[in-house]
PAMIZA-947139 format. One record per residue (C-alpha): residue in one letter; x, y, z; residue number from 1. Coordinates in nm, 2 decimals. Last residue first. Layout:
! residues N
+------+--------+--------+--------+-----+
! rest !      x !      y !      z !  nr !
+------+--------+--------+--------+-----+
!    a !      X !      Y !      Z ! NUM !
...
+------+--------+--------+--------+-----+
//
This chain:
! residues 205
+------+--------+--------+--------+-----+
! rest !      x !      y !      z !  nr !
+------+--------+--------+--------+-----+
!    x !   2.21 !  -1.35 !  -0.93 ! 205 !
!    x !   2.48 !  -1.62 !  -0.90 ! 204 !
!    x !   2.75 !  -1.61 !  -1.17 ! 203 !
!    x !   3.04 !  -1.68 !  -0.95 ! 202 !
!    x !   3.05 !  -1.33 !  -0.82 ! 201 !
!    x !   2.70 !  -1.19 !  -0.83 ! 200 !
!    x !   2.52 !  -1.05 !  -1.13 ! 199 !
!    x !   2.27 !  -0.77 !  -1.06 ! 198 !
!    x !   1.90 !  -0.84 !  -1.04 ! 197 !
!    x !   1.69 !  -0.59 !  -1.22 ! 196 !
!    x !   1.60 !  -0.75 !  -1.55 ! 195 !
!    x !   1.56 !  -1.10 !  -1.42 ! 194 !
!    x !   1.35 !  -0.97 !  -1.13 ! 193 !
!    x !   1.13 !  -0.77 !  -1.36 ! 192 !
!    x !   1.08 !  -1.06 !  -1.59 ! 191 !
!    x !   1.00 !  -1.30 !  -1.31 ! 190 !
!    x !   0.75 !  -1.06 !  -1.15 ! 189 !
!    x !   0.57 !  -1.00 !  -1.48 ! 188 !
!    x !   0.56 !  -1.38 !  -1.55 ! 187 !
!    x !   0.41 !  -1.44 !  -1.20 ! 186 !
!    x !   0.16 !  -1.16 !  -1.26 ! 185 !
!    x !   0.04 !  -1.32 !  -1.59 ! 184 !
!    x !   0.03 !  -1.68 !  -1.46 ! 183 !
!    x !  -0.19 !  -1.55 !  -1.17 ! 182 !
!    x !  -0.43 !  -1.35 !  -1.38 ! 181 !
!    x !  -0.50 !  -1.59 !  -1.66 ! 180 !
!    x !  -0.73 !  -1.85 !  -1.49 ! 179 !
!    x !  -1.05 !  -1.69 !  -1.62 ! 178 !
!    x !  -0.95 !  -1.41 !  -1.87 ! 177 !
!    x !  -0.83 !  -1.10 !  -1.69 ! 176 !
!    x !  -1.05 !  -0.81 !  -1.63 ! 175 !
!    x !  -1.13 !  -0.93 !  -1.28 ! 174 !
!    x !  -0.77 !  -0.86 !  -1.17 ! 173 !
!    x !  -0.79 !  -0.49 !  -1.27 ! 172 !
!    x !  -0.70 !  -0.37 !  -0.92 ! 171 !
!    x !  -0.39 !  -0.59 !  -0.93 ! 170 !
!    x !  -0.28 !  -0.43 !  -1.25 ! 169 !
!    x !  -0.31 !  -0.09 !  -1.09 ! 168 !
!    x !  -0.09 !  -0.20 !  -0.80 ! 167 !
!    x !   0.17 !  -0.33 !  -1.04 ! 166 !
!    x !   0.16 !   0.01 !  -1.22 ! 165 !
!    x !   0.23 !   0.19 !  -0.89 ! 164 !
!    x !   0.52 !  -0.04 !  -0.83 ! 163 !
!    x !   0.65 !   0.04 !  -1.18 ! 162 !
!    x !   0.63 !   0.41 !  -1.11 ! 161 !
!    x !   0.86 !   0.38 !  -0.81 ! 160 !
!    x !   1.10 !   0.17 !  -1.02 ! 159 !
!    x !   1.16 !   0.39 !  -1.32 ! 158 !
!    x !   1.42 !   0.63 !  -1.18 ! 157 !
!    x !   1.62 !   0.35 !  -1.02 ! 156 !
!    x !   1.66 !   0.13 !  -1.33 ! 155 !
!    x !   2.02 !   0.23 !  -1.41 ! 154 !
!    x !   2.12 !   0.13 !  -1.06 ! 153 !
!    x !   2.08 !  -0.24 !  -1.14 ! 152 !
!    x !   1.97 !  -0.42 !  -0.83 ! 151 !
!    x !   2.13 !  -0.60 !  -0.54 ! 150 !
!    x !   2.47 !  -0.43 !  -0.53 ! 149 !
!    x !   2.42 !  -0.29 !  -0.18 ! 148 !
!    x !   2.42 !   0.06 !  -0.33 ! 147 !
!    x !   2.14 !  -0.05 !  -0.56 ! 146 !
!    x !   1.94 !  -0.20 !  -0.28 ! 145 !
!    x !   1.99 !   0.12 !  -0.07 ! 144 !
!    x !   1.87 !   0.33 !  -0.37 ! 143 !
!    x !   1.56 !   0.10 !  -0.41 ! 142 !
!    x !   1.47 !   0.16 !  -0.05 ! 141 !
!    x !   1.52 !   0.54 !  -0.06 ! 140 !
!    x !   1.32 !   0.56 !  -0.39 ! 139 !
!    x !   1.04 !   0.35 !  -0.24 ! 138 !
!    x !   1.00 !   0.56 !   0.07 ! 137 !
!    x !   1.04 !   0.89 !  -0.12 ! 136 !
!    x !   0.79 !   0.79 !  -0.39 ! 135 !
!    x !   0.53 !   0.68 !  -0.15 ! 134 !
!    x !   0.56 !   1.00 !   0.05 ! 133 !
!    x !   0.53 !   1.21 !  -0.26 ! 132 !
!    x !   0.22 !   1.02 !  -0.37 ! 131 !
!    x !   0.05 !   1.07 !  -0.04 ! 130 !
!    x !   0.15 !   1.44 !  -0.02 ! 129 !
!    x !   0.03 !   1.50 !  -0.38 ! 128 !
!    x !  -0.31 !   1.33 !  -0.30 ! 127 !
!    x !  -0.35 !   1.56 !   0.01 ! 126 !
!    x !  -0.25 !   1.87 !  -0.19 ! 125 !
!    x !  -0.51 !   1.79 !  -0.46 ! 124 !
!    x !  -0.78 !   1.79 !  -0.20 ! 123 !
!    x !  -0.97 !   1.46 !  -0.18 ! 122 !
!    x !  -1.31 !   1.38 !  -0.36 ! 121 !
!    x !  -1.14 !   1.30 !  -0.69 ! 120 !
!    x !  -0.91 !   1.05 !  -0.52 ! 119 !
!    x !  -1.20 !   0.87 !  -0.37 ! 118 !
!    x !  -1.37 !   0.85 !  -0.71 ! 117 !
!    x !  -1.06 !   0.70 !  -0.86 ! 116 !
!    x !  -1.04 !   0.44 !  -0.58 ! 115 !
!    x !  -1.40 !   0.35 !  -0.65 ! 114 !
!    x !  -1.34 !   0.30 !  -1.02 ! 113 !
!    x !  -1.03 !   0.09 !  -0.96 ! 112 !
!    x !  -1.20 !  -0.17 !  -0.73 ! 111 !
!    x !  -1.30 !  -0.12 !  -0.38 ! 110 !
!    x !  -1.38 !  -0.48 !  -0.29 ! 109 !
!    x !  -1.02 !  -0.60 !  -0.31 ! 108 !
!    x !  -0.92 !  -0.32 !  -0.07 ! 107 !
!    x !  -1.17 !  -0.43 !   0.18 ! 106 !
!    x !  -1.07 !  -0.79 !   0.15 ! 105 !
!    x !  -0.71 !  -0.71 !   0.26 ! 104 !
!    x !  -0.46 !  -0.98 !   0.18 ! 103 !
!    x !  -0.58 !  -0.99 !  -0.18 ! 102 !
!    x !  -0.50 !  -0.63 !  -0.25 ! 101 !
!    x !  -0.15 !  -0.66 !  -0.10 ! 100 !
!    x !  -0.07 !  -0.97 !  -0.30 !  99 !
!    x !   0.02 !  -0.79 !  -0.62 !  98 !
!    x !   0.31 !  -0.61 !  -0.45 !  97 !
!    x !   0.41 !  -0.95 !  -0.29 !  96 !
!    x !   0.47 !  -1.09 !  -0.64 !  95 !
!    x !   0.71 !  -0.81 !  -0.69 !  94 !
!    x !   0.90 !  -0.88 !  -0.37 !  93 !
!    x !   0.90 !  -1.25 !  -0.42 !  92 !
!    x !   1.06 !  -1.20 !  -0.77 !  91 !
!    x !   1.32 !  -0.97 !  -0.61 !  90 !
!    x !   1.41 !  -1.24 !  -0.36 !  89 !
!    x !   1.44 !  -1.50 !  -0.63 !  88 !
!    x !   1.66 !  -1.28 !  -0.84 !  87 !
!    x !   1.89 !  -1.20 !  -0.55 !  86 !
!    x !   1.93 !  -1.57 !  -0.48 !  85 !
!    x !   1.75 !  -1.75 !  -0.20 !  84 !
!    x !   1.66 !  -1.68 !   0.16 !  83 !
!    x !   1.47 !  -1.38 !   0.29 !  82 !
!    x !   1.61 !  -1.12 !   0.53 !  81 !
!    x !   1.69 !  -0.81 !   0.34 !  80 !
!    x !   1.48 !  -0.88 !   0.03 !  79 !
!    x !   1.17 !  -1.03 !   0.19 !  78 !
!    x !   1.20 !  -0.76 !   0.46 !  77 !
!    x !   1.11 !  -0.51 !   0.20 !  76 !
!    x !   0.78 !  -0.69 !   0.14 !  75 !
!    x !   0.70 !  -0.68 !   0.52 !  74 !
!    x !   0.77 !  -0.31 !   0.53 !  73 !
!    x !   0.54 !  -0.26 !   0.23 !  72 !
!    x !   0.27 !  -0.46 !   0.40 !  71 !
!    x !   0.25 !  -0.24 !   0.71 !  70 !
!    x !   0.30 !   0.09 !   0.52 !  69 !
!    x !   0.03 !   0.01 !   0.27 !  68 !
!    x !  -0.22 !  -0.10 !   0.53 !  67 !
!    x !  -0.16 !   0.22 !   0.72 !  66 !
!    x !  -0.18 !   0.42 !   0.40 !  65 !
!    x !  -0.52 !   0.26 !   0.32 !  64 !
!    x !  -0.65 !   0.35 !   0.65 !  63 !
!    x !  -0.53 !   0.71 !   0.60 !  62 !
!    x !  -0.70 !   0.71 !   0.25 !  61 !
!    x !  -1.02 !   0.61 !   0.41 !  60 !
!    x !  -0.99 !   0.88 !   0.68 !  59 !
!    x !  -0.92 !   1.15 !   0.42 !  58 !
!    x !  -1.24 !   1.03 !   0.23 !  57 !
!    x !  -1.45 !   1.06 !   0.55 !  56 !
!    x !  -1.32 !   1.41 !   0.59 !  55 !
!    x !  -1.09 !   1.64 !   0.80 !  54 !
!    x !  -0.96 !   1.34 !   1.00 !  53 !
!    x !  -0.86 !   1.37 !   1.37 !  52 !
!    x !  -1.07 !   1.68 !   1.46 !  51 !
!    x !  -1.34 !   1.53 !   1.24 !  50 !
!    x !  -1.38 !   1.24 !   1.47 !  49 !
!    x !  -1.43 !   1.47 !   1.76 !  48 !
!    x !  -1.74 !   1.61 !   1.60 !  47 !
!    x !  -1.87 !   1.26 !   1.55 !  46 !
!    x !  -1.83 !   1.20 !   1.92 !  45 !
!    x !  -1.57 !   0.97 !   2.07 !  44 !
!    x !  -1.58 !   0.62 !   2.22 !  43 !
!    x !  -1.40 !   0.45 !   1.93 !  42 !
!    x !  -1.71 !   0.24 !   1.87 !  41 !
!    x !  -1.92 !   0.54 !   1.86 !  40 !
!    x !  -1.69 !   0.73 !   1.63 !  39 !
!    x !  -1.68 !   0.43 !   1.39 !  38 !
!    x !  -2.05 !   0.41 !   1.37 !  37 !
!    x !  -2.10 !   0.78 !   1.33 !  36 !
!    x !  -1.85 !   0.80 !   1.05 !  35 !
!    x !  -2.04 !   0.55 !   0.84 !  34 !
!    x !  -1.85 !   0.31 !   0.60 !  33 !
!    x !  -2.11 !   0.14 !   0.38 !  32 !
!    x !  -1.94 !   0.25 !   0.06 !  31 !
!    x !  -1.59 !   0.16 !   0.19 !  30 !
!    x !  -1.62 !  -0.22 !   0.20 !  29 !
!    x !  -1.83 !  -0.42 !   0.44 !  28 !
!    x !  -1.62 !  -0.65 !   0.65 !  27 !
!    x !  -1.27 !  -0.54 !   0.54 !  26 !
!    x !  -1.37 !  -0.18 !   0.55 !  25 !
!    x !  -1.51 !  -0.21 !   0.90 !  24 !
!    x !  -1.21 !  -0.39 !   1.04 !  23 !
!    x !  -0.97 !  -0.15 !   0.88 !  22 !
!    x !  -1.17 !   0.15 !   1.00 !  21 !
!    x !  -1.17 !   0.01 !   1.35 !  20 !
!    x !  -0.79 !  -0.02 !   1.34 !  19 !
!    x !  -0.76 !   0.33 !   1.20 !  18 !
!    x !  -0.99 !   0.47 !   1.47 !  17 !
!    x !  -0.79 !   0.30 !   1.74 !  16 !
!    x !  -0.47 !   0.45 !   1.60 !  15 !
!    x !  -0.62 !   0.79 !   1.60 !  14 !
!    x !  -0.75 !   0.74 !   1.96 !  13 !
!    x !  -0.41 !   0.64 !   2.09 !  12 !
!    x !  -0.23 !   0.92 !   1.91 !  11 !
!    x !  -0.48 !   1.18 !   2.02 !  10 !
!    x !  -0.47 !   1.06 !   2.38 !   9 !
!    x !  -0.09 !   1.09 !   2.39 !   8 !
!    x !  -0.11 !   1.44 !   2.24 !   7 !
!    x !  -0.37 !   1.54 !   2.50 !   6 !
!    x !  -0.73 !   1.56 !   2.39 !   5 !
!    x !  -0.96 !   1.87 !   2.38 !   4 !
!    x !  -1.33 !   1.82 !   2.39 !   3 !
!    x !  -1.53 !   1.84 !   2.07 !   2 !
!    x !  -1.77 !   2.14 !   2.08 !   1 !
+------+--------+--------+--------+-----+
//
């Protein structure tokens, strides 16, 4: 029977497992991810691992969510702290949405098919919770940008779905003709920024 951990121990061990999972996935992908290996490196038993994550698939999604949160916060900072016009900031934000996959080799190895299989193996309520959290975070951020006069408020309803679509495009990078992916995503980012950026006084956007 797995031993009981204090709340502080649980948080520390969970964070350690996520960090180990990132390293393992970046090194070998998700298919070779073995629960026993991660448990051993974290200094816990396999039984204890499942007291933190109900399944291997839930753990993989949790690792992905940690990556997503980290990079999404960095992307949002591009708008609030970055230099340049509103349009330039938005273009950097959308380009950064494509870059998430490339910054984490483990995600790049997964591919669209493997992500679909992962989702099929997870309970529907876990997927719904993940999607709801994504939508809430993005909707809140975009609403703040609209209130601050950065983006067109009439596009707010569509924006969370657009971010999901950009991620799907990034997963299909290998389907583009050689040399065609980067020009395509740059054009998409430019078009979105041009459509969304509100006009500033003096004509700057």
